[in-house]
N, C-alpha and C positions, 0 to 999 in steps of 0.2 A: 793716489800712489803714482809716482813717476815711472815712466817706462823702463828706465835703467834699473830701478829698484825691483820692479816686477820681473824683469829678465834675470836679474841676479837670483831671486828666490826660485824661479823656475829652473835655472841651471843647477842650483844647489840641490833641489829635489830630484832632478834628472840624474845628476852624478851619484847621489846617494842611492837612488833606486837601481841604477846600473851596477853599483858595487854589491848591493844586496842580491840582485838577480844572479850575478856571477858567483857569489858565495853559496847560494842555495842550489846552483846548477840549473837554473831556469834557462839561461843562455850559455852557450859553449864559448870558451876562450878561443882566441885566434891561435893559429900555429898548431904544432904537434907536441902537446904536453906529454903524450903517452910514450914518446921516444926518449924523454929525459931520464937519465940514469943516476944523476946526482942532484944536489940542491942547486948548484950553480946553473945547471942545464934547465932545471925547472923554472928558476927565476928568469932566465933569459927567454924561455919560451912563453912565459906568462906575462912578461913585462908590458908588451903592447896592450894586452887585454886589461891590465890593471891600471896602467898609466892614463889611458884615455878617459875613463870615468873620473879618475882623480883630477885630471886637468880640467874637465868640465866643472867639477866641484870647486876647484880653486878659482876659476874664472868667475863663477857665481859669487864666491866670497869677495873677490876683488870688486865686482860691480856693486855689491851691497855695502861694503865698507867704504868704497870710494864715493858713493852717493851721499853719505852722511857728512863728509868733510866740507866745510865752507870757509 
């Protein structure tokens, strides 16, 4: 297995695990979500916490899919 492919799979698993841990409340999101009084405020406060694992997941997908093209 090539290093790029291995790194891609590790990043996919890490992103998925972070999203699950955020969902189950194992880790706390960044920012002050408790102060949000409407849905837009909640999404604005939770965006960094949700986008970071999603970005890690997407980079992993890019590494895996890019490694197969020749």
